[in-house]
C-alpha positions as CSV (number, residue, x, y, z in Angstrom):
1,M,-78.0,121.3,136.9
2,I,-80.6,118.5,137.5
3,K,-82.7,119.8,134.6
4,K,-79.6,120.0,132.4
5,L,-78.7,116.4,133.2
6,K,-82.2,115.4,132.4
7,Y,-81.9,117.1,129.0
8,Y,-78.7,115.3,128.3
9,G,-80.3,112.0,129.3
10,E,-83.1,112.7,126.8
11,L,-80.5,113.7,124.2
12,I,-78.6,110.4,124.3
13,K,-81.7,108.3,125.0
14,I,-79.9,106.7,128.0
15,E,-82.6,104.1,128.3
16,H,-81.6,102.7,125.0
17,T,-78.3,101.5,126.6
18,I,-80.4,98.4,127.3
19,F,-79.8,97.3,123.8
20,A,-76.0,97.3,123.8
21,L,-74.9,96.8,127.4
22,P,-76.4,93.4,128.1
23,F,-74.9,92.0,124.9
24,A,-71.6,93.5,125.8
25,I,-71.7,91.8,129.2
26,A,-72.7,88.5,127.5
27,S,-69.7,88.9,125.2
28,I,-67.4,89.2,128.2
29,F,-68.7,86.0,129.7
30,I,-68.5,84.2,126.4
31,V,-64.9,85.2,125.7
32,E,-63.7,84.9,129.3
33,K,-65.9,81.9,130.3
34,G,-66.7,83.9,133.4
35,L,-65.8,87.3,134.8
36,P,-62.5,88.9,134.0
37,S,-60.5,91.0,136.5
38,V,-62.3,94.0,138.0
39,D,-60.1,96.5,136.1
40,K,-60.8,95.0,132.7
41,L,-64.5,94.7,133.4
42,F,-64.6,98.3,134.5
43,W,-62.8,99.7,131.4
44,I,-64.8,97.6,129.0
45,L,-68.1,98.9,130.5
46,V,-66.8,102.4,130.4
47,A,-65.8,102.0,126.8
48,V,-69.2,100.6,125.8
49,I,-71.1,103.4,127.6
50,A,-68.8,106.1,126.2
51,G,-69.1,104.7,122.7
52,R,-72.8,104.7,122.9
53,T,-72.9,108.2,124.2
54,A,-70.6,109.4,121.5
55,G,-72.7,107.7,118.9
56,M,-76.0,109.3,120.0
57,A,-74.3,112.7,120.3
58,F,-72.9,112.5,116.8
59,N,-76.3,111.3,115.6
60,R,-78.1,114.3,117.1
61,F,-75.4,116.7,115.9
62,F,-75.4,115.7,112.3
63,D,-79.1,115.1,112.1
64,L,-80.1,118.4,113.6
65,P,-81.0,120.1,110.2
66,F,-83.5,117.2,109.5
67,D,-84.7,116.9,113.1
68,K,-85.8,120.5,113.0
69,L,-88.1,119.7,110.1
70,N,-89.4,116.4,111.4
71,P,-92.7,116.7,113.4
72,R,-91.7,113.6,115.4
73,S,-88.6,115.2,116.8
74,K,-89.9,118.7,117.3
75,N,-89.8,118.4,121.1
76,W,-86.3,116.9,121.4
77,A,-83.9,118.7,123.6
78,S,-81.5,119.1,120.7
79,V,-84.2,120.7,118.5
80,S,-85.8,122.9,121.0
81,G,-82.4,124.4,122.0
82,L,-82.4,123.0,125.6
83,V,-79.1,121.5,124.6
84,K,-77.1,123.7,122.2
85,P,-75.3,122.2,119.1
86,I,-71.9,123.1,120.5
87,E,-72.7,121.2,123.7
88,I,-73.8,118.2,121.7
89,L,-70.5,118.2,119.7
90,V,-68.4,118.7,122.9
91,L,-70.3,115.7,124.5
92,A,-69.5,113.6,121.4
93,I,-65.8,114.6,121.4
94,I,-65.4,114.0,125.2
95,S,-67.1,110.6,125.0
96,S,-64.9,109.6,122.1
97,I,-61.8,110.6,124.1
98,V,-63.1,108.5,127.0
99,L,-63.6,105.6,124.7
100,I,-60.1,105.8,123.3
101,F,-58.6,106.2,126.8
102,S,-60.5,103.1,128.0
103,A,-59.1,101.2,125.1
104,Y,-55.6,102.4,126.1
105,M,-56.2,101.1,129.7
106,L,-57.1,97.7,128.3
107,N,-54.2,97.0,125.9
108,K,-52.2,98.5,123.0
109,L,-54.2,96.6,120.3
110,A,-57.5,97.9,121.6
111,F,-56.0,101.4,121.7
112,Y,-54.7,101.3,118.1
113,L,-58.1,100.0,116.8
114,S,-60.3,102.3,118.8
115,P,-60.5,105.0,116.1
116,I,-62.3,102.5,113.9
117,A,-65.2,102.6,116.4
118,I,-65.3,106.4,116.4
119,L,-65.3,106.5,112.6
120,L,-68.3,104.1,112.4
121,L,-70.1,106.3,114.9
122,I,-69.6,109.3,112.7
123,I,-70.4,107.5,109.4
124,Y,-73.8,106.1,110.6
125,P,-75.7,109.4,111.0
126,L,-74.2,110.6,107.7
127,G,-75.1,107.3,106.0
128,K,-78.8,108.1,105.4
129,R,-77.6,110.8,103.0
130,F,-76.0,108.3,100.6
131,T,-77.2,104.7,101.1
132,N,-80.5,102.9,101.6
133,F,-78.7,100.3,103.6
134,V,-77.7,102.7,106.4
135,H,-79.2,100.3,108.9
136,L,-76.2,98.0,108.2
137,I,-73.8,100.7,109.1
138,L,-75.5,100.8,112.6
139,G,-75.2,97.0,112.5
140,A,-71.5,97.4,111.9
141,V,-71.2,99.5,115.1
142,Y,-72.8,96.6,117.1
143,F,-70.7,94.0,115.2
144,I,-67.5,95.4,116.6
145,I,-68.7,95.2,120.2
146,P,-67.9,91.5,120.8
147,I,-64.8,91.9,118.6
148,A,-63.6,94.7,120.8
149,V,-64.4,92.7,123.9
150,S,-62.3,89.8,122.6
151,I,-59.4,92.1,121.8
152,A,-59.7,93.7,125.2
153,L,-59.6,90.4,127.0
154,K,-57.4,88.2,124.7
155,A,-55.6,90.7,122.4
156,S,-57.0,88.5,119.6
157,V,-60.4,87.8,118.0
158,V,-62.0,84.4,118.9
159,P,-64.5,82.9,116.4
160,S,-67.4,83.0,118.8
161,A,-67.0,86.8,119.1
162,V,-67.2,87.1,115.3
163,F,-70.5,85.1,115.2
164,L,-72.0,87.0,118.1
165,G,-71.0,90.3,116.4
166,L,-72.8,89.2,113.2
167,A,-75.8,88.2,115.2
168,M,-75.9,91.6,116.9
169,A,-75.3,93.4,113.6
170,F,-78.4,91.9,112.0
171,W,-80.5,92.2,115.1
172,V,-79.9,95.9,115.3
173,S,-80.2,96.4,111.6
174,G,-83.6,94.6,111.7
175,F,-85.1,96.7,114.4
176,D,-83.6,99.9,113.0
177,I,-85.6,99.2,109.9
178,F,-88.7,99.0,112.1
179,Y,-87.8,102.3,113.8
180,S,-87.3,104.1,110.4
181,L,-90.8,103.1,109.3
182,Q,-92.0,106.0,111.4
183,D,-90.2,108.5,109.1
184,I,-90.9,106.9,105.7
185,E,-92.9,109.8,104.3
186,F,-90.5,112.4,105.8
187,D,-87.5,110.6,104.5
188,K,-89.0,110.6,101.0
189,K,-89.9,114.3,101.3
190,V,-86.4,115.5,102.3
191,G,-84.4,113.0,100.3
192,L,-83.0,110.8,103.0
193,Y,-82.2,107.2,102.3
194,S,-83.5,104.0,104.1
195,I,-84.8,100.6,103.2
196,P,-88.4,101.6,104.0
197,S,-88.2,104.8,101.9
198,K,-86.7,102.9,98.9
199,F,-88.5,99.6,99.0
200,G,-91.8,100.4,100.8
201,I,-93.3,99.2,104.1
202,K,-94.1,95.6,103.0
203,N,-90.6,94.9,101.6
204,A,-88.9,96.7,104.6
205,I,-90.7,94.3,106.9
206,L,-89.4,91.3,104.9
207,F,-85.9,92.7,105.1
208,A,-86.3,92.9,108.9
209,R,-87.6,89.4,109.1
210,F,-84.6,88.1,107.0
211,F,-82.1,90.0,109.2
212,H,-83.6,88.6,112.4
213,F,-83.5,85.1,110.9
214,L,-79.8,85.6,110.3
215,T,-79.5,86.8,113.9
216,L,-80.8,83.4,115.2
217,I,-78.5,81.5,112.8
218,F,-75.4,83.4,114.1
219,L,-76.5,83.1,117.7
220,I,-76.6,79.3,117.2
221,L,-73.2,79.4,115.7
222,T,-72.0,81.5,118.6
223,G,-73.2,78.8,121.0
224,I,-71.4,76.1,119.0
225,Y,-68.1,77.9,118.7
226,A,-68.2,79.0,122.4
227,D,-69.1,75.5,123.5
228,L,-72.2,76.6,125.3
229,G,-74.7,74.1,126.6
230,L,-78.4,73.3,127.1
231,I,-79.4,76.4,129.1
232,Y,-78.0,78.6,126.3
233,Y,-80.2,77.0,123.7
234,I,-83.2,77.2,126.0
235,G,-82.5,80.9,126.2
236,L,-82.3,81.1,122.4
237,F,-85.7,79.4,122.1
238,I,-87.3,82.0,124.5
239,L,-85.5,84.8,122.6
240,T,-86.9,83.5,119.3
241,L,-90.4,83.7,120.7
242,F,-89.9,87.3,121.6
243,L,-88.6,88.1,118.1
244,V,-91.6,86.3,116.6
245,Y,-93.9,88.4,118.8
246,E,-92.0,91.5,117.8
247,H,-92.7,90.8,114.1
248,S,-96.3,90.1,114.8
249,L,-96.7,93.6,116.1
250,I,-95.6,95.3,112.9
251,K,-98.1,95.1,110.0
252,E,-98.1,96.8,106.7
253,N,-101.4,98.6,107.4
254,D,-100.8,99.1,111.2
255,L,-97.6,100.7,112.5
256,S,-99.1,101.7,115.8
257,N,-97.0,99.2,117.8
258,I,-93.6,100.3,116.6
259,N,-92.4,101.7,119.9
260,V,-93.4,98.5,121.7
261,A,-91.6,96.4,119.1
262,F,-88.6,98.7,119.0
263,F,-87.9,99.4,122.7
264,T,-89.8,97.0,124.9
265,I,-89.3,93.7,123.0
266,N,-85.7,94.3,122.0
267,G,-84.9,95.3,125.6
268,Y,-86.2,91.9,126.7
269,V,-84.2,90.2,123.9
270,S,-80.9,91.7,125.1
271,I,-81.5,91.0,128.8
272,I,-82.7,87.4,128.1
273,Y,-79.6,86.7,126.0
274,M,-77.3,88.0,128.8
275,F,-79.1,86.1,131.5
276,F,-79.0,82.7,129.8
277,V,-75.4,83.1,128.7
278,I,-74.3,83.8,132.3
279,L,-76.5,81.0,133.6
280,D,-75.2,78.5,131.1
281,I,-71.6,79.3,131.8
282,Y,-72.0,79.0,135.6
283,L,-74.2,75.9,135.6
284,N,-72.2,74.3,132.7
285,W,-74.9,71.9,131.6
286,R,-73.6,70.3,128.4
287,L,-75.7,68.7,125.6
């Protein structure tokens, strides 16, 4: 049983929750200007975790034919048979049901809109079959996180949630481009679409830089519309330094630091953002 749980953990890359969860928590504090009731906080976090689990499971299920051919993924639990395809699909369906139920526990509007999230989670792994801009589909998944938080807490969409959603969308799209650089030759060989496989490494890096520039613009707008203060902008300055460092690690002729740039640096980015949002709201230092 312990081994099986370990395989499931590897399947859904549970450590990658560090990308979405801190931003979701930051969204809660921005929309609510503090902590909401315990029950709302609980169901929002359950929805985020269930949604991410469903997304990874759908991704592994639909990508299985390609993952079996890709040398980079040959040792994955889904490819080696340690987790069977039917088990992956069941995990995706159960997680989707948990997401929808969590939305139901929050309010009717969240419940009615929850299938949109499921649809995006299914479209993303299929997107690399028909569009080079598949990274933006993943970005759309992250875009709806603050929107969903706003609907869960206010039954409406506040402007700051929209700007934060756009920031998250371009942040994720940018580092997903970096991640896909690992498979550029494989994608060309099997006919999968991505910005790197279409435009080359140099132009893909430029796309990622532009997307992360937009991330910073939308994070500034988030601060303005959420009426956040000095501490928030100090946090954005530190966050910017981490993004600049991330981009310094990825070079056209040297992709050896992709894992550091993808996981370590972006993990810090999400945690830094959450920390400074919470600190700003509680200390309330205004410019």
